C-alpha positions in Angstrom: -18.9 -93.2 -13.5 -20.0 -94.6 -16.9 -22.8 -97.3 -16.6 -21.6 -100.7 -17.7 -25.5 -101.9 -18.2 -26.5 -102.4 -21.8 -29.8 -100.7 -22.9 -31.4 -104.0 -22.6 -30.5 -104.6 -19.1 -31.5 -101.1 -17.9 -34.8 -101.5 -19.3 -35.4 -104.8 -18.1 -34.8 -103.4 -14.6 -37.3 -100.2 -15.2 -40.1 -102.8 -16.2 -40.1 -104.6 -13.0 -40.4 -101.4 -11.4 -37.0 -100.9 -9.7 -36.4 -97.4 -8.1 -34.2 -95.1 -10.1 -30.6 -95.1 -9.2 -27.5 -94.0 -10.7 -26.9 -97.2 -12.7 -30.5 -96.8 -14.5 -29.5 -93.7 -16.2 -31.4 -92.9 -19.0 -28.8 -90.7 -20.8 -26.4 -93.7 -22.3 -29.7 -94.9 -24.4 -30.7 -91.3 -25.4 -27.1 -90.6 -26.4 -27.2 -93.8 -28.6 -30.0 -92.6 -30.5 -29.8 -88.8 -30.5 -29.1 -87.2 -34.2 -28.9 -84.0 -35.8 -27.3 -82.4 -33.3 -29.3 -83.1 -30.7 -32.6 -82.1 -32.4 -33.8 -85.6 -33.7 -34.5 -88.6 -31.1 -35.9 -91.7 -32.3 -35.6 -94.6 -29.3 -35.0 -97.2 -31.6 -32.3 -99.4 -30.0 -33.1 -98.9 -26.4 -35.9 -102.0 -26.0 -39.4 -101.1 -24.8 -39.1 -98.2 -22.5 -42.6 -98.1 -21.0 -43.7 -95.6 -18.8 -41.0 -95.8 -16.4 -38.4 -95.3 -19.3 -40.5 -92.4 -20.7 -40.5 -90.7 -17.5 -37.0 -90.8 -16.9 -36.3 -89.5 -20.5 -38.5 -86.5 -19.8 -36.3 -85.9 -16.8 -33.3 -85.8 -18.8 -31.5 -82.5 -19.9 -30.2 -84.4 -22.9 -33.7 -83.8 -24.5 -33.6 -80.0 -24.3 -32.9 -79.6 -28.0 -35.2 -82.2 -29.2 -37.5 -81.1 -32.1 -38.3 -84.6 -33.3 -39.3 -87.1 -30.8 -40.1 -90.8 -32.1 -41.5 -93.2 -29.6 -43.5 -95.5 -31.5 -44.1 -99.0 -30.0 -42.9 -98.5 -26.6 -46.0 -99.4 -24.7 -46.6 -96.1 -23.3 -49.8 -95.4 -21.5 -51.5 -92.1 -20.3 -48.8 -92.0 -17.7 -46.1 -92.0 -19.9 -47.8 -88.8 -22.0 -48.4 -87.0 -18.9 -44.5 -87.2 -17.9 -44.0 -85.8 -21.4 -46.2 -82.8 -21.0 -44.9 -82.1 -17.8 -41.2 -82.1 -18.8 -39.1 -79.1 -18.0 -37.1 -79.8 -21.2 -39.2 -80.7 -24.3 -40.0 -77.1 -24.9 -39.0 -77.4 -28.8 -41.1 -80.1 -30.1 -42.4 -80.1 -33.4 -42.8 -83.6 -34.3 -44.2 -85.8 -31.6 -44.6 -89.6 -33.1 -46.3 -91.9 -30.5 -48.0 -94.5 -32.7 -48.6 -98.0 -31.7 -48.8 -97.2 -28.0 -51.7 -97.5 -25.2 -52.7 -93.7 -25.0 -55.9 -93.3 -24.1 -58.4 -90.0 -23.3 -56.2 -88.6 -20.3 -53.0 -89.0 -22.4 -54.7 -86.8 -25.3 -56.2 -84.4 -22.6 -52.6 -84.0 -21.2 -51.1 -83.4 -24.8 -54.2 -80.7 -25.2 -53.0 -78.8 -22.0 -49.5 -78.8 -22.3 -47.4 -75.9 -23.2 -44.4 -78.1 -24.5 -46.6 -78.7 -27.4 -47.3 -75.2 -28.6 -44.7 -75.8 -31.6 -46.0 -79.0 -32.5 -46.5 -79.5 -36.2 -47.0 -83.1 -36.6 -48.6 -85.5 -34.1 -48.8 -89.2 -34.7 -51.2 -91.3 -32.2 -51.9 -94.0 -34.5 -53.3 -97.2 -32.9 -54.2 -95.8 -29.8 -57.6 -95.2 -28.2 -58.3 -91.7 -27.2 -61.9 -91.9 -28.2 -64.4 -89.2 -28.9 -63.5 -87.1 -25.9 -60.0 -87.3 -26.5 -60.3 -86.2 -30.0 -62.3 -83.3 -28.9 -59.7 -82.2 -26.3 -57.1 -82.2 -29.0 -59.5 -80.3 -31.2 -59.9 -77.5 -28.7 -56.4 -77.3 -27.8 -55.4 -73.6 -28.3 -51.6 -75.0 -28.2 -52.1 -77.4 -31.1 -52.7 -74.2 -33.2 -49.6 -75.2 -35.6 -50.4 -78.6 -36.2 -50.3 -79.5 -40.0 -50.4 -83.2 -39.8 -52.6 -85.2 -37.6 -52.9 -89.2 -37.7 -55.6 -90.5 -35.3 -55.8 -94.0 -37.2 -57.5 -96.6 -35.2 -58.3 -94.4 -32.1 -62.4 -95.2 -32.3 -63.5 -91.5 -32.3 -66.6 -92.1 -33.6 -68.7 -89.4 -35.2 -68.8 -87.2 -32.5 -65.0 -86.9 -32.4 -65.0 -86.3 -36.3 -67.5 -83.4 -35.8 -65.1 -81.9 -33.4 -62.3 -81.9 -35.6 -64.5 -80.6 -38.3 -65.5 -77.5 -36.0 -62.1 -77.0 -34.7 -60.5 -73.5 -35.2 -57.3 -75.1 -33.6 -57.3 -77.3 -36.7 -57.6 -74.7 -39.5 -53.9 -75.0 -40.3 -54.0 -78.9 -41.2 -52.9 -80.0 -44.4 -52.8 -83.7 -43.7 -55.6 -85.7 -41.9 -55.4 -89.6 -41.2 -58.4 -91.1 -39.6 -58.8 -94.7 -40.8 -60.3 -97.4 -39.0 -62.2 -94.6 -36.6 -66.3 -95.7 -37.1 -67.1 -91.9 -38.3 -69.6 -93.1 -40.7 -71.6 -91.3 -42.9 -72.2 -88.0 -40.6 -68.9 -87.8 -39.4 -67.7 -88.2 -42.8 -69.9 -85.6 -44.2 -69.1 -82.9 -41.2 -65.5 -83.3 -42.4 -65.8 -82.9 -46.3 -68.3 -79.8 -45.2 -65.8 -78.0 -42.8 -64.7 -74.5 -44.0 -62.3 -75.1 -41.2 -60.5 -77.8 -43.2 -60.1 -76.0 -46.6 -56.0 -76.3 -46.4 -56.4 -80.3 -46.4 -54.0 -81.6 -49.1 -54.0 -85.1 -47.9 -57.3 -86.9 -46.3 -57.5 -90.5 -45.4 -60.8 -92.1 -43.8 -60.2 -95.9 -44.8 -62.5 -98.3 -43.1 -65.0 -96.1 -41.5 -68.5 -97.4 -43.1 -68.7 -94.8 -45.4 -71.6 -95.2 -48.1 -72.8 -93.0 -50.6 -74.6 -90.9 -48.1 -71.6 -89.8 -46.8 -69.9 -88.6 -50.0 -72.8 -87.0 -51.4 -72.1 -83.3 -50.5 -68.5 -83.7 -51.7 -69.6 -81.7 -55.1 -70.2 -78.8 -52.8 -67.2 -79.3 -50.5 -64.6 -76.5 -49.4 -62.1 -79.0 -49.6 -60.6 -77.9 -53.0 -57.0 -78.4 -52.2 -57.0 -82.2 -52.0 -54.2 -84.2 -53.5 -54.4 -87.4 -51.8 -57.8 -89.1 -51.0 -57.7 -92.5 -49.4 -61.1 -94.2 -48.8 -60.4 -97.7 -49.0 -62.5 -100.5 -47.6 -65.7 -98.7 -47.1 -68.9 -99.2 -48.8 -69.3 -96.5 -51.7 -70.6 -98.9 -54.5 -71.3 -97.4 -57.9 -73.4 -94.6 -56.7 -70.5 -93.3 -54.4 -67.9 -93.6 -57.1 -70.3 -91.4 -59.3 -70.5 -88.9 -56.9 -66.8 -88.6 -56.6 -66.5 -88.7 -60.3 -68.7 -85.6 -60.5 -67.1 -83.7 -57.3 -65.0 -80.5 -58.9 -63.6 -80.0 -55.6 -61.5 -83.2 -56.5 -60.1 -81.7 -59.3 -56.5 -81.2 -58.0 -56.4 -85.2 -56.9 -53.2 -87.0 -58.1 -53.9 -90.1 -55.6 -57.2 -91.5 -55.1 -57.4 -94.9 -53.1 -61.0 -96.6 -53.7 -60.1 -100.3 -53.0 -62.6 -102.8 -51.6 -65.7 -100.3 -51.9 -68.1 -103.0 -53.8 -67.8 -100.7 -57.0 -68.8 -102.8 -60.3 -68.6 -102.2 -63.7 -71.0 -99.1 -63.5 -68.9 -97.3 -61.2 -65.7 -97.7 -63.1 -67.4 -96.3 -66.2 -68.4 -93.3 -64.1 -64.6 -93.0 -63.0 -63.5 -93.6 -66.6 -65.6 -90.6 -67.9 -65.0 -88.3 -65.5 -63.7 -84.7 -66.3 -63.0 -84.3 -62.8 -59.9 -86.7 -62.5 -57.5 -85.7 -65.3 -54.7 -84.8 -62.7 -54.8 -88.4 -61.2 -51.5 -90.1 -61.2 -52.5 -93.0 -58.9 -55.6 -94.7 -59.1 -56.2 -97.8 -56.6 -59.3 -99.8 -57.4 -58.1 -103.3 -56.3 -60.9 -105.3 -54.4 -63.7 -104.1 -56.5 -66.0 -106.4 -58.4 -65.4 -104.3 -61.9 -65.1 -107.3 -63.9 -63.6 -107.2 -67.4 -65.9 -104.6 -69.0 -64.9 -102.1 -66.0 -60.9 -103.0 -66.2 -61.4 -102.2 -70.0 -62.9 -98.9 -69.6 -60.4 -97.7 -66.9 -57.6 -99.0 -68.8 -58.9 -97.0 -72.2 -60.0 -93.7 -70.2 -58.6 -90.6 -71.8 -59.3 -89.1 -68.2 -57.1 -91.6 -66.8 -54.1 -91.5 -69.4 -51.7 -90.0 -66.9 -52.1 -92.6 -64.3 -49.0 -94.3 -63.6 -50.0 -97.6 -61.4 -51.5 -100.5 -62.9 -55.4 -100.1 -62.5 -55.9 -103.4 -63.5 -53.8 -105.8 -65.5 -55.6 -106.0 -69.1 -54.6 -110.0 -69.3 -56.2 -110.8 -66.1 -59.4 -112.8 -66.6 -62.7 -111.8 -65.0 -63.0 -112.9 -61.8 -59.4 -112.7 -61.0 -58.7 -112.5 -57.2 -58.9 -109.0 -56.0 -61.0 -107.8 -58.7 -64.1 -110.2 -58.5 -66.3 -110.7 -61.4 -69.1 -108.2 -62.1 -72.5 -109.5 -61.2 
């Protein structure tokens, strides 16, 4: 008999822990969101699944062809991830999007141990709390050797977690690594940019990680020579860090550089403008730095930056305009 309960009422019963009975069939909810001949499932119209709903999903034969599974914002904890890892039907996953959930170390370890994720190419755990040991488990997981994209933003992996990633044989195929808001510090960042195992990276984000000039000083000798996008916003690079980056030959292929809110003043702006490395840049983000009118002028007039397509700094703004505080 077809269930007459709406998705919202089903999930309301799940949320209060009602035992699974035929009326609580998850399949109508899966059916409404299943796309691309059964290979793409983004549970966007089902309310908040929580662990109870995810456990039912993991037991459904309807997911046996799913390659892309998006479960962002469903208040999933380790118990839900463990259910996904133990599912008999999720054998074909290539993309797993779990951002903005409540996944911890145990959930990361469940992913690391599960054969279900052997074909995974993209894993997004943004906004969880896997911590250093969760990051280490992922980095040592042979089942994740096909990953090309990893997002661990906001997981507090700290320096030790960053070092585990830098030393990972598992992650040697990564092309995109997103580690914003992880408290990796100078030591963690330096380990990552020195890693020969991460030489395939094209996109690297490490914003809001308390990185100073000490963290970037070895970039001129970095093996990360395929980078096209580097995001380092809201750190504390200052003029010295900007100058170091501007001399780093491994960054010669960069097309996008984000240095917003890094205490870079006019001297750092001048170093960037004079750089021979940044000739291929198409996007340069400098908002929130105290470059002043002089710094804005050299950036706008730079021959190196002539191919930049975004507005680095509006030339008609006065010194001290919000977002570009006046230089000291």
